[in-house]
C-alpha positions as CSV (number, residue, x, y, z in Angstrom):
1,M,159.6,32.5,98.2
2,T,159.1,36.0,96.8
3,F,162.1,38.2,96.0
4,G,162.4,40.9,98.7
5,S,160.2,38.9,101.2
6,R,161.3,38.2,104.7
7,E,161.9,34.5,103.7
8,A,164.3,35.7,101.0
9,Y,166.4,37.6,103.6
10,E,166.3,34.6,106.0
11,D,167.5,32.2,103.3
12,L,171.3,32.0,103.8
13,S,171.7,28.9,101.6
14,F,174.1,30.8,99.4
15,L,176.6,30.9,102.3
16,P,179.1,28.1,102.6
17,P,178.5,25.8,105.6
18,P,180.6,26.3,108.7
19,G,184.0,24.9,108.0
20,G,182.6,24.4,104.5
21,S,184.2,24.2,101.1
22,L,184.7,27.9,100.3
23,W,187.6,28.0,97.8
24,V,190.3,30.5,98.8
25,P,193.2,31.3,96.4
26,P,196.7,30.1,97.4
27,G,198.5,32.6,99.6
28,V,195.2,34.2,100.9
29,N,194.6,34.0,104.6
30,Y,190.9,33.3,104.9
31,E,190.5,34.7,108.4
32,E,192.1,38.0,107.4
33,N,190.2,38.3,104.1
34,K,186.8,36.8,104.9
35,W,184.9,39.5,103.0
36,A,187.2,39.4,99.9
37,A,187.2,35.6,99.8
38,S,183.4,35.3,100.1
39,T,182.5,38.2,97.7
40,T,182.2,37.1,94.1
41,W,180.9,38.7,91.0
42,T,177.7,36.8,91.4
43,D,177.1,38.8,94.6
44,M,177.4,42.0,92.6
45,E,175.2,40.6,89.8
46,T,172.6,39.7,92.4
47,L,172.7,43.2,93.9
48,A,172.4,44.8,90.5
49,K,169.3,42.6,89.9
50,Q,167.9,43.6,93.3
51,I,168.3,47.3,92.4
52,E,166.6,46.8,89.1
53,E,163.7,44.8,90.6
54,R,163.2,47.3,93.5
55,M,163.0,50.4,91.2
56,H,160.0,52.4,92.3
57,G,159.5,54.5,89.3
58,D,162.8,56.5,89.4
59,W,164.7,55.1,92.4
60,S,165.6,52.1,94.4
61,M,166.7,51.8,98.0
62,I,169.1,49.1,99.2
63,R,169.5,48.6,102.9
64,E,172.8,48.4,104.8
65,E,172.5,44.6,105.4
66,D,172.5,44.1,101.6
67,L,175.4,46.5,101.0
68,E,177.5,44.8,103.8
69,R,177.4,41.5,101.9
70,I,179.8,43.1,99.4
71,W,181.4,46.1,101.2
72,P,182.1,45.9,104.9
73,I,180.8,49.0,106.8
74,N,184.3,50.3,107.5
75,E,185.9,49.5,104.2
76,E,188.1,52.3,102.9
77,D,186.6,54.3,100.0
78,R,183.3,52.4,100.4
79,E,181.0,55.1,99.0
80,E,183.3,55.5,96.0
81,K,183.3,51.7,95.4
82,I,179.5,51.6,95.6
83,A,179.3,54.5,93.2
84,Q,181.6,52.7,90.8
85,F,179.5,49.5,91.0
86,A,176.4,51.5,90.3
87,K,177.9,53.2,87.2
88,K,179.1,49.8,85.9
89,H,175.6,48.4,86.1
90,G,173.8,51.5,84.6
91,F,172.8,53.1,87.8
92,R,173.8,56.2,89.7
93,L,174.3,56.4,93.5
94,R,172.1,59.3,94.5
95,L,172.3,59.1,98.3
96,Y,174.5,57.1,100.6
97,L,173.8,57.1,104.3
98,K,176.5,55.0,106.0
99,G,174.9,52.4,108.3
100,T,171.4,52.9,106.8
101,C,171.0,52.6,103.1
102,A,171.9,53.7,99.6
103,I,169.5,55.1,97.0
104,F,170.1,54.4,93.3
105,D,168.5,55.8,90.2
106,K,169.0,55.3,86.5
107,W,171.2,57.8,84.6
108,P,169.1,60.4,82.8
109,R,168.7,59.8,79.0
């Protein structure tokens, strides 16, 4: 399977099975916090790798479907959180089109 290929997007093996063994911290209601419970640092590391691998010269586009794995579409301060993520990983959020995509580039040297 090639990174970025259709097969890669259809491979959902990283998700826990229905009724599966996803660990939820004590006191956290899984149904109310599905996104928080299923988003881990590895999801963010994977996204950072995707951005790096998809760099087309100076920029990289990430589609909404990939962003939603970490930040639900209606999450408060979503654009700010995406920009903070980008900065932490050495990128800059250049363009954010809610519901469509985000475009990242590298900070100028």
